[in-house]
Gaussian input, Z-matrix of N, CA and C with variables (Angstrom, degrees):
# hf/3-21g

backbone

0 1
 N
 C     1     B1
 C     2     B2     1     A1
 N     3     B3     2     A2     1     D1
 C     4     B4     3     A3     2     D2
 C     5     B5     4     A4     3     D3
 N     6     B6     5     A5     4     D4
 C     7     B7     6     A6     5     D5
 C     8     B8     7     A7     6     D6
 N     9     B9     8     A8     7     D7
 C    10    B10     9     A9     8     D8
 C    11    B11    10    A10     9     D9
 N    12    B12    11    A11    10    D10
 C    13    B13    12    A12    11    D11
 C    14    B14    13    A13    12    D12
 N    15    B15    14    A14    13    D13
 C    16    B16    15    A15    14    D14
 C    17    B17    16    A16    15    D15
 N    18    B18    17    A17    16    D16
 C    19    B19    18    A18    17    D17
 C    20    B20    19    A19    18    D18
 N    21    B21    20    A20    19    D19
 C    22    B22    21    A21    20    D20
 C    23    B23    22    A22    21    D21
 N    24    B24    23    A23    22    D22
 C    25    B25    24    A24    23    D23
 C    26    B26    25    A25    24    D24
 N    27    B27    26    A26    25    D25
 C    28    B28    27    A27    26    D26
 C    29    B29    28    A28    27    D27
 N    30    B30    29    A29    28    D28
 C    31    B31    30    A30    29    D29
 C    32    B32    31    A31    30    D30
 N    33    B33    32    A32    31    D31
 C    34    B34    33    A33    32    D32
 C    35    B35    34    A34    33    D33
 N    36    B36    35    A35    34    D34
 C    37    B37    36    A36    35    D35
 C    38    B38    37    A37    36    D36
 N    39    B39    38    A38    37    D37
 C    40    B40    39    A39    38    D38
 C    41    B41    40    A40    39    D39
 N    42    B42    41    A41    40    D40
 C    43    B43    42    A42    41    D41
 C    44    B44    43    A43    42    D42
 N    45    B45    44    A44    43    D43
 C    46    B46    45    A45    44    D44
 C    47    B47    46    A46    45    D45
 N    48    B48    47    A47    46    D46
 C    49    B49    48    A48    47    D47
 C    50    B50    49    A49    48    D48
 N    51    B51    50    A50    49    D49
 C    52    B52    51    A51    50    D50
 C    53    B53    52    A52    51    D51
 N    54    B54    53    A53    52    D52
 C    55    B55    54    A54    53    D53
 C    56    B56    55    A55    54    D54
 N    57    B57    56    A56    55    D55
 C    58    B58    57    A57    56    D56
 C    59    B59    58    A58    57    D57
 N    60    B60    59    A59    58    D58
 C    61    B61    60    A60    59    D59
 C    62    B62    61    A61    60    D60
 N    63    B63    62    A62    61    D61
 C    64    B64    63    A63    62    D62
 C    65    B65    64    A64    63    D63
 N    66    B66    65    A65    64    D64
 C    67    B67    66    A66    65    D65
 C    68    B68    67    A67    66    D66
 N    69    B69    68    A68    67    D67
 C    70    B70    69    A69    68    D68
 C    71    B71    70    A70    69    D69
 N    72    B72    71    A71    70    D70
 C    73    B73    72    A72    71    D71
 C    74    B74    73    A73    72    D72
 N    75    B75    74    A74    73    D73
 C    76    B76    75    A75    74    D74
 C    77    B77    76    A76    75    D75
 N    78    B78    77    A77    76    D76
 C    79    B79    78    A78    77    D77
 C    80    B80    79    A79    78    D78
 N    81    B81    80    A80    79    D79
 C    82    B82    81    A81    80    D80
 C    83    B83    82    A82    81    D81
 N    84    B84    83    A83    82    D82
 C    85    B85    84    A84    83    D83
 C    86    B86    85    A85    84    D84
 N    87    B87    86    A86    85    D85
 C    88    B88    87    A87    86    D86
 C    89    B89    88    A88    87    D87
 N    90    B90    89    A89    88    D88
 C    91    B91    90    A90    89    D89
 C    92    B92    91    A91    90    D90
 N    93    B93    92    A92    91    D91
 C    94    B94    93    A93    92    D92
 C    95    B95    94    A94    93    D93
 N    96    B96    95    A95    94    D94
 C    97    B97    96    A96    95    D95
 C    98    B98    97    A97    96    D96
 N    99    B99    98    A98    97    D97
 C   100   B100    99    A99    98    D98
 C   101   B101   100   A100    99    D99
 N   102   B102   101   A101   100   D100
 C   103   B103   102   A102   101   D101
 C   104   B104   103   A103   102   D102
 N   105   B105   104   A104   103   D103
 C   106   B106   105   A105   104   D104
 C   107   B107   106   A106   105   D105
 N   108   B108   107   A107   106   D106
 C   109   B109   108   A108   107   D107
 C   110   B110   109   A109   108   D108
 N   111   B111   110   A110   109   D109
 C   112   B112   111   A111   110   D110
 C   113   B113   112   A112   111   D111
 N   114   B114   113   A113   112   D112
 C   115   B115   114   A114   113   D113
 C   116   B116   115   A115   114   D114
 N   117   B117   116   A116   115   D115
 C   118   B118   117   A117   116   D116
 C   119   B119   118   A118   117   D117
 N   120   B120   119   A119   118   D118
 C   121   B121   120   A120   119   D119
 C   122   B122   121   A121   120   D120
 N   123   B123   122   A122   121   D121
 C   124   B124   123   A123   122   D122
 C   125   B125   124   A124   123   D123
 N   126   B126   125   A125   124   D124
 C   127   B127   126   A126   125   D125
 C   128   B128   127   A127   126   D126
 N   129   B129   128   A128   127   D127
 C   130   B130   129   A129   128   D128
 C   131   B131   130   A130   129   D129
 N   132   B132   131   A131   130   D130
 C   133   B133   132   A132   131   D131
 C   134   B134   133   A133   132   D132
 N   135   B135   134   A134   133   D133
 C   136   B136   135   A135   134   D134
 C   137   B137   136   A136   135   D135
 N   138   B138   137   A137   136   D136
 C   139   B139   138   A138   137   D137
 C   140   B140   139   A139   138   D138
 N   141   B141   140   A140   139   D139
 C   142   B142   141   A141   140   D140
 C   143   B143   142   A142   141   D141
 N   144   B144   143   A143   142   D142
 C   145   B145   144   A144   143   D143
 C   146   B146   145   A145   144   D144
 N   147   B147   146   A146   145   D145
 C   148   B148   147   A147   146   D146
 C   149   B149   148   A148   147   D147
 N   150   B150   149   A149   148   D148
 C   151   B151   150   A150   149   D149
 C   152   B152   151   A151   150   D150
 N   153   B153   152   A152   151   D151
 C   154   B154   153   A153   152   D152
 C   155   B155   154   A154   153   D153
 N   156   B156   155   A155   154   D154
 C   157   B157   156   A156   155   D155
 C   158   B158   157   A157   156   D156
 N   159   B159   158   A158   157   D157
 C   160   B160   159   A159   158   D158
 C   161   B161   160   A160   159   D159
 N   162   B162   161   A161   160   D160
 C   163   B163   162   A162   161   D161
 C   164   B164   163   A163   162   D162
 N   165   B165   164   A164   163   D163
 C   166   B166   165   A165   164   D164
 C   167   B167   166   A166   165   D165
 N   168   B168   167   A167   166   D166
 C   169   B169   168   A168   167   D167
 C   170   B170   169   A169   168   D168
 N   171   B171   170   A170   169   D169
 C   172   B172   171   A171   170   D170
 C   173   B173   172   A172   171   D171
 N   174   B174   173   A173   172   D172
 C   175   B175   174   A174   173   D173
 C   176   B176   175   A175   174   D174
 N   177   B177   176   A176   175   D175
 C   178   B178   177   A177   176   D176
 C   179   B179   178   A178   177   D177
 N   180   B180   179   A179   178   D178
 C   181   B181   180   A180   179   D179
 C   182   B182   181   A181   180   D180
 N   183   B183   182   A182   181   D181
 C   184   B184   183   A183   182   D182
 C   185   B185   184   A184   183   D183
 N   186   B186   185   A185   184   D184
 C   187   B187   186   A186   185   D185
 C   188   B188   187   A187   186   D186
 N   189   B189   188   A188   187   D187
 C   190   B190   189   A189   188   D188
 C   191   B191   190   A190   189   D189
 N   192   B192   191   A191   190   D190
 C   193   B193   192   A192   191   D191
 C   194   B194   193   A193   192   D192
 N   195   B195   194   A194   193   D193
 C   196   B196   195   A195   194   D194
 C   197   B197   196   A196   195   D195
 N   198   B198   197   A197   196   D196
 C   199   B199   198   A198   197   D197
 C   200   B200   199   A199   198   D198
 N   201   B201   200   A200   199   D199
 C   202   B202   201   A201   200   D200
 C   203   B203   202   A202   201   D201
 N   204   B204   203   A203   202   D202
 C   205   B205   204   A204   203   D203
 C   206   B206   205   A205   204   D204
 N   207   B207   206   A206   205   D205
 C   208   B208   207   A207   206   D206
 C   209   B209   208   A208   207   D207
 N   210   B210   209   A209   208   D208
 C   211   B211   210   A210   209   D209
 C   212   B212   211   A211   210   D210
 N   213   B213   212   A212   211   D211
 C   214   B214   213   A213   212   D212
 C   215   B215   214   A214   213   D213
 N   216   B216   215   A215   214   D214
 C   217   B217   216   A216   215   D215
 C   218   B218   217   A217   216   D216
 N   219   B219   218   A218   217   D217
 C   220   B220   219   A219   218   D218
 C   221   B221   220   A220   219   D219
 N   222   B222   221   A221   220   D220
 C   223   B223   222   A222   221   D221
 C   224   B224   223   A223   222   D222
 N   225   B225   224   A224   223   D223
 C   226   B226   225   A225   224   D224
 C   227   B227   226   A226   225   D225
 N   228   B228   227   A227   226   D226
 C   229   B229   228   A228   227   D227
 C   230   B230   229   A229   228   D228
 N   231   B231   230   A230   229   D229
 C   232   B232   231   A231   230   D230
 C   233   B233   232   A232   231   D231
 N   234   B234   233   A233   232   D232
 C   235   B235   234   A234   233   D233
 C   236   B236   235   A235   234   D234
 N   237   B237   236   A236   235   D235
 C   238   B238   237   A237   236   D236
 C   239   B239   238   A238   237   D237
 N   240   B240   239   A239   238   D238
 C   241   B241   240   A240   239   D239
 C   242   B242   241   A241   240   D240
 N   243   B243   242   A242   241   D241
 C   244   B244   243   A243   242   D242
 C   245   B245   244   A244   243   D243
 N   246   B246   245   A245   244   D244
 C   247   B247   246   A246   245   D245
 C   248   B248   247   A247   246   D246
 N   249   B249   248   A248   247   D247
 C   250   B250   249   A249   248   D248
 C   251   B251   250   A250   249   D249
 N   252   B252   251   A251   250   D250
 C   253   B253   252   A252   251   D251
 C   254   B254   253   A253   252   D252
 N   255   B255   254   A254   253   D253
 C   256   B256   255   A255   254   D254
 C   257   B257   256   A256   255   D255
 N   258   B258   257   A257   256   D256
 C   259   B259   258   A258   257   D257
 C   260   B260   259   A259   258   D258
 N   261   B261   260   A260   259   D259
 C   262   B262   261   A261   260   D260
 C   263   B263   262   A262   261   D261
 N   264   B264   263   A263   262   D262
 C   265   B265   264   A264   263   D263
 C   266   B266   265   A265   264   D264
 N   267   B267   266   A266   265   D265
 C   268   B268   267   A267   266   D266
 C   269   B269   268   A268   267   D267
 N   270   B270   269   A269   268   D268
 C   271   B271   270   A270   269   D269
 C   272   B272   271   A271   270   D270
 N   273   B273   272   A272   271   D271
 C   274   B274   273   A273   272   D272
 C   275   B275   274   A274   273   D273
 N   276   B276   275   A275   274   D274
 C   277   B277   276   A276   275   D275
 C   278   B278   277   A277   276   D276
 N   279   B279   278   A278   277   D277
 C   280   B280   279   A279   278   D278
 C   281   B281   280   A280   279   D279
 N   282   B282   281   A281   280   D280
 C   283   B283   282   A282   281   D281
 C   284   B284   283   A283   282   D282
 N   285   B285   284   A284   283   D283
 C   286   B286   285   A285   284   D284
 C   287   B287   286   A286   285   D285
 N   288   B288   287   A287   286   D286
 C   289   B289   288   A288   287   D287
 C   290   B290   289   A289   288   D288
 N   291   B291   290   A290   289   D289
 C   292   B292   291   A291   290   D290
 C   293   B293   292   A292   291   D291
 N   294   B294   293   A293   292   D292
 C   295   B295   294   A294   293   D293
 C   296   B296   295   A295   294   D294
 N   297   B297   296   A296   295   D295
 C   298   B298   297   A297   296   D296
 C   299   B299   298   A298   297   D297
 N   300   B300   299   A299   298   D298
 C   301   B301   300   A300   299   D299
 C   302   B302   301   A301   300   D300
 N   303   B303   302   A302   301   D301
 C   304   B304   303   A303   302   D302
 C   305   B305   304   A304   303   D303
 N   306   B306   305   A305   304   D304
 C   307   B307   306   A306   305   D305
 C   308   B308   307   A307   306   D306
 N   309   B309   308   A308   307   D307
 C   310   B310   309   A309   308   D308
 C   311   B311   310   A310   309   D309
 N   312   B312   311   A311   310   D310
 C   313   B313   312   A312   311   D311
 C   314   B314   313   A313   312   D312

   B1=1.4450
   B2=1.5265
   B3=1.3324
   B4=1.4595
   B5=1.5216
   B6=1.3234
   B7=1.4633
   B8=1.5196
   B9=1.3385
   B10=1.4655
   B11=1.5257
   B12=1.3327
   B13=1.4613
   B14=1.5196
   B15=1.3358
   B16=1.4612
   B17=1.5246
   B18=1.3106
   B19=1.4632
   B20=1.5181
   B21=1.3304
   B22=1.4593
   B23=1.5205
   B24=1.3163
   B25=1.4593
   B26=1.5167
   B27=1.3031
   B28=1.4512
   B29=1.5291
   B30=1.3344
   B31=1.4618
   B32=1.5240
   B33=1.3303
   B34=1.4626
   B35=1.5267
   B36=1.3135
   B37=1.4599
   B38=1.5223
   B39=1.3137
   B40=1.4560
   B41=1.5152
   B42=1.3199
   B43=1.4577
   B44=1.5203
   B45=1.3134
   B46=1.4626
   B47=1.5178
   B48=1.3331
   B49=1.4583
   B50=1.5230
   B51=1.3272
   B52=1.4687
   B53=1.5240
   B54=1.3204
   B55=1.4552
   B56=1.5188
   B57=1.3215
   B58=1.4540
   B59=1.5130
   B60=1.3299
   B61=1.4695
   B62=1.5253
   B63=1.3298
   B64=1.4592
   B65=1.5113
   B66=1.3122
   B67=1.4617
   B68=1.5125
   B69=1.3150
   B70=1.4461
   B71=1.5130
   B72=1.3294
   B73=1.4506
   B74=1.5077
   B75=1.2970
   B76=1.4690
   B77=1.5225
   B78=1.3015
   B79=1.4531
   B80=1.5258
   B81=1.3280
   B82=1.4518
   B83=1.5160
   B84=1.3350
   B85=1.4598
   B86=1.5232
   B87=1.3106
   B88=1.4585
   B89=1.5223
   B90=1.3373
   B91=1.4568
   B92=1.5248
   B93=1.3192
   B94=1.4592
   B95=1.5172
   B96=1.3341
   B97=1.4632
   B98=1.5212
   B99=1.3203
   B100=1.4574
   B101=1.5196
   B102=1.3362
   B103=1.4690
   B104=1.5184
   B105=1.3107
   B106=1.4623
   B107=1.5192
   B108=1.3113
   B109=1.4663
   B110=1.5206
   B111=1.3337
   B112=1.4591
   B113=1.5145
   B114=1.3322
   B115=1.4604
   B116=1.5262
   B117=1.3336
   B118=1.4605
   B119=1.5263
   B120=1.3418
   B121=1.4635
   B122=1.5233
   B123=1.3332
   B124=1.4626
   B125=1.5157
   B126=1.3430
   B127=1.4643
   B128=1.5231
   B129=1.3212
   B130=1.4617
   B131=1.5206
   B132=1.3262
   B133=1.4650
   B134=1.5243
   B135=1.3228
   B136=1.4579
   B137=1.5221
   B138=1.3356
   B139=1.4631
   B140=1.5326
   B141=1.3318
   B142=1.4592
   B143=1.5221
   B144=1.3120
   B145=1.4670
   B146=1.5309
   B147=1.3189
   B148=1.4640
   B149=1.5228
   B150=1.3200
   B151=1.4701
   B152=1.5356
   B153=1.3207
   B154=1.4697
   B155=1.5335
   B156=1.3163
   B157=1.4725
   B158=1.5265
   B159=1.3213
   B160=1.4685
   B161=1.5240
   B162=1.3163
   B163=1.4631
   B164=1.5269
   B165=1.3174
   B166=1.4641
   B167=1.5287
   B168=1.3345
   B169=1.4684
   B170=1.5202
   B171=1.3296
   B172=1.4630
   B173=1.5279
   B174=1.3220
   B175=1.4720
   B176=1.5236
   B177=1.3215
   B178=1.4719
   B179=1.5224
   B180=1.3276
   B181=1.4589
   B182=1.5311
   B183=1.3361
   B184=1.4661
   B185=1.5268
   B186=1.3202
   B187=1.4621
   B188=1.5243
   B189=1.3201
   B190=1.4721
   B191=1.5288
   B192=1.3146
   B193=1.4619
   B194=1.5394
   B195=1.3323
   B196=1.4679
   B197=1.5317
   B198=1.3246
   B199=1.4762
   B200=1.5265
   B201=1.3250
   B202=1.4650
   B203=1.5356
   B204=1.3408
   B205=1.4629
   B206=1.5249
   B207=1.3265
   B208=1.4663
   B209=1.5276
   B210=1.3285
   B211=1.4644
   B212=1.5171
   B213=1.3224
   B214=1.4705
   B215=1.5201
   B216=1.3282
   B217=1.4623
   B218=1.5312
   B219=1.3135
   B220=1.4566
   B221=1.5222
   B222=1.3265
   B223=1.4727
   B224=1.5154
   B225=1.3257
   B226=1.4648
   B227=1.5259
   B228=1.3254
   B229=1.4638
   B230=1.5235
   B231=1.3195
   B232=1.4634
   B233=1.5266
   B234=1.3270
   B235=1.4529
   B236=1.5234
   B237=1.3319
   B238=1.4563
   B239=1.5213
   B240=1.3131
   B241=1.4715
   B242=1.5244
   B243=1.3335
   B244=1.4558
   B245=1.5268
   B246=1.2971
   B247=1.4701
   B248=1.5242
   B249=1.3402
   B250=1.4526
   B251=1.5132
   B252=1.3195
   B253=1.4630
   B254=1.5246
   B255=1.3300
   B256=1.4636
   B257=1.5197
   B258=1.3353
   B259=1.4579
   B260=1.5200
   B261=1.3271
   B262=1.4629
   B263=1.5243
   B264=1.3454
   B265=1.4630
   B266=1.5351
   B267=1.3309
   B268=1.4670
   B269=1.5232
   B270=1.3225
   B271=1.4614
   B272=1.5149
   B273=1.3415
   B274=1.4627
   B275=1.5270
   B276=1.3272
   B277=1.4700
   B278=1.5270
   B279=1.3317
   B280=1.4650
   B281=1.5262
   B282=1.3240
   B283=1.4617
   B284=1.5268
   B285=1.3232
   B286=1.4711
   B287=1.5313
   B288=1.3290
   B289=1.4747
   B290=1.5350
   B291=1.3349
   B292=1.4638
   B293=1.5291
   B294=1.3245
   B295=1.4594
   B296=1.5271
   B297=1.3251
   B298=1.4724
   B299=1.5191
   B300=1.3360
   B301=1.4610
   B302=1.5241
   B303=1.3259
   B304=1.4707
   B305=1.5325
   B306=1.3242
   B307=1.4641
   B308=1.5272
   B309=1.3376
   B310=1.4663
   B311=1.5153
   B312=1.3054
   B313=1.4720
   B314=1.5131
   A1=107.87
   A2=118.56
   A3=120.64
   A4=111.46
   A5=114.87
   A6=120.71
   A7=109.21
   A8=117.47
   A9=120.01
   A10=110.02
   A11=116.36
   A12=122.02
   A13=112.38
   A14=118.61
   A15=121.01
   A16=111.45
   A17=117.42
   A18=120.97
   A19=110.83
   A20=117.18
   A21=120.25
   A22=110.64
   A23=117.72
   A24=121.53
   A25=112.54
   A26=118.31
   A27=122.29
   A28=113.61
   A29=116.57
   A30=121.49
   A31=110.62
   A32=115.34
   A33=120.67
   A34=109.24
   A35=116.33
   A36=120.66
   A37=109.14
   A38=116.13
   A39=119.93
   A40=111.41
   A41=115.15
   A42=122.30
   A43=107.89
   A44=115.42
   A45=122.61
   A46=109.59
   A47=115.43
   A48=121.15
   A49=109.26
   A50=116.42
   A51=121.67
   A52=108.49
   A53=114.80
   A54=121.22
   A55=108.69
   A56=116.28
   A57=121.99
   A58=110.68
   A59=115.52
   A60=121.18
   A61=109.39
   A62=115.14
   A63=120.55
   A64=108.80
   A65=115.40
   A66=121.57
   A67=113.36
   A68=115.09
   A69=120.89
   A70=113.83
   A71=118.23
   A72=124.55
   A73=117.26
   A74=125.02
   A75=121.22
   A76=111.02
   A77=114.64
   A78=121.44
   A79=107.36
   A80=116.42
   A81=118.25
   A82=111.22
   A83=114.15
   A84=123.59
   A85=107.03
   A86=115.48
   A87=120.78
   A88=107.08
   A89=115.55
   A90=121.58
   A91=108.29
   A92=115.67
   A93=122.20
   A94=106.31
   A95=116.71
   A96=121.10
   A97=109.92
   A98=115.34
   A99=121.99
   A100=108.20
   A101=115.46
   A102=122.13
   A103=110.54
   A104=115.84
   A105=123.40
   A106=106.60
   A107=116.09
   A108=121.01
   A109=112.46
   A110=117.12
   A111=121.28
   A112=114.77
   A113=116.63
   A114=122.19
   A115=108.72
   A116=116.19
   A117=120.63
   A118=108.34
   A119=116.04
   A120=120.41
   A121=112.00
   A122=116.77
   A123=121.36
   A124=107.76
   A125=115.65
   A126=119.82
   A127=108.60
   A128=114.78
   A129=121.33
   A130=107.54
   A131=115.96
   A132=121.59
   A133=107.59
   A134=115.79
   A135=121.41
   A136=108.45
   A137=117.53
   A138=121.41
   A139=111.45
   A140=115.90
   A141=121.24
   A142=112.46
   A143=118.57
   A144=121.39
   A145=110.66
   A146=115.56
   A147=121.05
   A148=111.48
   A149=117.25
   A150=121.79
   A151=107.18
   A152=118.47
   A153=120.66
   A154=114.81
   A155=118.39
   A156=120.08
   A157=111.07
   A158=117.02
   A159=120.73
   A160=110.96
   A161=116.21
   A162=120.60
   A163=110.44
   A164=116.71
   A165=120.62
   A166=110.69
   A167=116.86
   A168=120.47
   A169=111.31
   A170=117.67
   A171=120.46
   A172=110.61
   A173=116.73
   A174=119.67
   A175=111.68
   A176=117.21
   A177=120.21
   A178=110.66
   A179=116.24
   A180=120.66
   A181=109.73
   A182=116.73
   A183=121.63
   A184=111.81
   A185=116.39
   A186=120.47
   A187=112.15
   A188=117.35
   A189=121.56
   A190=113.78
   A191=118.37
   A192=120.50
   A193=114.77
   A194=121.23
   A195=117.91
   A196=113.34
   A197=117.19
   A198=120.03
   A199=111.92
   A200=116.36
   A201=121.21
   A202=112.08
   A203=117.80
   A204=119.06
   A205=115.74
   A206=118.78
   A207=119.76
   A208=109.22
   A209=114.89
   A210=121.06
   A211=113.56
   A212=117.08
   A213=120.84
   A214=110.49
   A215=117.15
   A216=120.26
   A217=109.63
   A218=117.06
   A219=120.81
   A220=111.36
   A221=117.31
   A222=120.20
   A223=112.95
   A224=117.74
   A225=121.14
   A226=112.76
   A227=117.11
   A228=120.42
   A229=110.44
   A230=115.67
   A231=124.09
   A232=105.55
   A233=115.92
   A234=121.35
   A235=110.64
   A236=115.56
   A237=122.16
   A238=109.33
   A239=116.65
   A240=121.25
   A241=109.64
   A242=114.76
   A243=119.81
   A244=109.00
   A245=117.03
   A246=123.47
   A247=112.07
   A248=116.17
   A249=121.01
   A250=114.63
   A251=116.82
   A252=120.26
   A253=110.45
   A254=115.28
   A255=118.95
   A256=111.78
   A257=118.82
   A258=120.90
   A259=113.26
   A260=118.33
   A261=120.68
   A262=112.19
   A263=119.79
   A264=118.60
   A265=113.38
   A266=117.49
   A267=119.62
   A268=110.41
   A269=116.68
   A270=120.66
   A271=111.36
   A272=116.49
   A273=120.77
   A274=110.32
   A275=116.67
   A276=120.14
   A277=111.25
   A278=117.42
   A279=120.57
   A280=110.20
   A281=117.28
   A282=120.70
   A283=111.08
   A284=117.51
   A285=120.82
   A286=110.29
   A287=117.78
   A288=119.96
   A289=110.16
   A290=116.63
   A291=120.49
   A292=110.89
   A293=116.32
   A294=120.61
   A295=110.38
   A296=117.26
   A297=119.84
   A298=110.23
   A299=116.55
   A300=120.52
   A301=111.56
   A302=117.18
   A303=120.81
   A304=111.32
   A305=116.26
   A306=120.70
   A307=113.60
   A308=117.04
   A309=119.48
   A310=111.00
   A311=114.68
   A312=120.33
   A313=110.42
   D1=126.80
   D2=-178.67
   D3=-68.37
   D4=152.48
   D5=178.24
   D6=-70.46
   D7=148.17
   D8=176.32
   D9=-59.09
   D10=152.31
   D11=-177.04
   D12=-52.38
   D13=-44.60
   D14=-178.12
   D15=-61.78
   D16=-36.91
   D17=-179.91
   D18=-72.65
   D19=-38.22
   D20=-179.50
   D21=-59.93
   D22=-34.64
   D23=-177.62
   D24=-85.88
   D25=-8.69
   D26=-173.33
   D27=-79.04
   D28=-28.23
   D29=-176.27
   D30=-123.77
   D31=140.00
   D32=176.31
   D33=-78.93
   D34=137.52
   D35=175.42
   D36=-63.66
   D37=149.04
   D38=176.81
   D39=151.29
   D40=-177.51
   D41=177.77
   D42=-111.96
   D43=130.30
   D44=-174.65
   D45=-126.72
   D46=149.26
   D47=-179.45
   D48=-130.33
   D49=137.56
   D50=177.83
   D51=-149.76
   D52=155.67
   D53=177.34
   D54=-111.36
   D55=128.70
   D56=179.32
   D57=-110.06
   D58=125.59
   D59=177.37
   D60=-97.83
   D61=154.37
   D62=177.01
   D63=-159.90
   D64=162.18
   D65=174.35
   D66=74.33
   D67=-177.95
   D68=-176.37
   D69=-91.69
   D70=-1.08
   D71=-173.94
   D72=-63.36
   D73=-50.35
   D74=-13.86
   D75=-76.86
   D76=151.33
   D77=174.61
   D78=-99.42
   D79=155.75
   D80=177.31
   D81=-153.94
   D82=159.49
   D83=174.64
   D84=-136.52
   D85=155.79
   D86=173.52
   D87=-106.09
   D88=136.38
   D89=-179.67
   D90=-120.38
   D91=130.02
   D92=175.39
   D93=-117.76
   D94=120.01
   D95=-177.12
   D96=-127.96
   D97=139.51
   D98=175.90
   D99=-106.63
   D100=131.02
   D101=-179.16
   D102=-114.71
   D103=141.29
   D104=170.46
   D105=-140.97
   D106=120.93
   D107=-178.81
   D108=56.06
   D109=35.45
   D110=177.67
   D111=79.13
   D112=5.13
   D113=-177.55
   D114=-111.81
   D115=138.31
   D116=176.38
   D117=-74.33
   D118=119.13
   D119=-179.94
   D120=-102.13
   D121=-17.66
   D122=176.48
   D123=-158.20
   D124=148.35
   D125=177.27
   D126=-147.20
   D127=141.33
   D128=176.12
   D129=-133.98
   D130=134.39
   D131=176.39
   D132=-113.37
   D133=127.68
   D134=179.60
   D135=-108.28
   D136=111.94
   D137=179.17
   D138=-70.44
   D139=149.08
   D140=177.69
   D141=-131.26
   D142=6.58
   D143=-176.53
   D144=-64.96
   D145=148.35
   D146=176.84
   D147=-109.74
   D148=-19.27
   D149=176.52
   D150=-81.10
   D151=127.49
   D152=-174.34
   D153=-51.79
   D154=-45.74
   D155=-178.99
   D156=-64.63
   D157=-42.21
   D158=178.39
   D159=-64.14
   D160=-41.42
   D161=178.98
   D162=-62.63
   D163=-41.49
   D164=177.49
   D165=-59.99
   D166=-45.44
   D167=179.53
   D168=-64.75
   D169=-41.26
   D170=178.11
   D171=-63.34
   D172=-41.22
   D173=179.54
   D174=-65.83
   D175=-40.64
   D176=177.67
   D177=-64.57
   D178=-41.76
   D179=177.02
   D180=-61.06
   D181=-46.72
   D182=-178.75
   D183=-58.45
   D184=-36.85
   D185=179.43
   D186=-72.80
   D187=-31.42
   D188=-174.33
   D189=-89.23
   D190=-30.20
   D191=-169.60
   D192=-64.81
   D193=-33.98
   D194=179.26
   D195=-57.40
   D196=-37.86
   D197=179.62
   D198=-63.81
   D199=-23.72
   D200=-175.95
   D201=-90.83
   D202=-32.15
   D203=-171.58
   D204=-112.63
   D205=-25.53
   D206=-179.09
   D207=-65.76
   D208=131.64
   D209=-177.81
   D210=93.83
   D211=-3.67
   D212=-179.43
   D213=-103.89
   D214=145.66
   D215=173.41
   D216=-60.98
   D217=137.91
   D218=-176.11
   D219=-60.30
   D220=-30.65
   D221=178.25
   D222=-65.73
   D223=-18.22
   D224=-178.22
   D225=-100.81
   D226=4.16
   D227=-176.40
   D228=-90.39
   D229=119.21
   D230=173.89
   D231=-155.65
   D232=97.74
   D233=-171.84
   D234=-86.13
   D235=135.53
   D236=174.17
   D237=-100.64
   D238=-161.40
   D239=-179.60
   D240=-51.11
   D241=131.91
   D242=-175.27
   D243=-149.40
   D244=135.20
   D245=176.51
   D246=54.59
   D247=35.40
   D248=178.04
   D249=84.25
   D250=-2.20
   D251=-177.45
   D252=-105.89
   D253=122.97
   D254=178.49
   D255=-103.16
   D256=-15.56
   D257=-179.77
   D258=-99.36
   D259=-37.70
   D260=-179.83
   D261=-54.86
   D262=-38.41
   D263=177.67
   D264=-57.84
   D265=-29.68
   D266=178.18
   D267=-63.39
   D268=-41.83
   D269=176.33
   D270=-67.03
   D271=-39.29
   D272=178.60
   D273=-62.35
   D274=-47.80
   D275=-179.19
   D276=-63.38
   D277=-36.38
   D278=176.94
   D279=-63.99
   D280=-41.46
   D281=178.30
   D282=-66.73
   D283=-39.69
   D284=178.51
   D285=-62.82
   D286=-38.71
   D287=176.67
   D288=-60.99
   D289=-41.61
   D290=178.39
   D291=-64.57
   D292=-39.94
   D293=179.39
   D294=-65.90
   D295=-39.67
   D296=175.12
   D297=-57.16
   D298=-44.69
   D299=179.34
   D300=-63.84
   D301=-41.75
   D302=179.75
   D303=-63.30
   D304=-39.35
   D305=-174.01
   D306=-87.39
   D307=-12.48
   D308=-177.09
   D309=-60.85
   D310=137.82
   D311=178.64
   D312=-86.03

């Protein structure tokens, strides 16, 4: 379903990168998202954890998140617990907020 006209004009097309922090560590991930007409057309999550269990959760999240967000308007993206990870989505959502700000016209 195409994005409404007002949303299509709200964000500049392009590829944006942001780092989202979360937790008390702090832990963080880098998110690279491509937008077209306000819709996420591609997303990549780059894990940065150094603790093996955290890295595993970040990698599982990174593998699962494209199925959840690609094809959706960026304004509607707010990921909850996914692939067993309840904290990584907080970093992802923080990065998406930064990307919205970067892409805003």
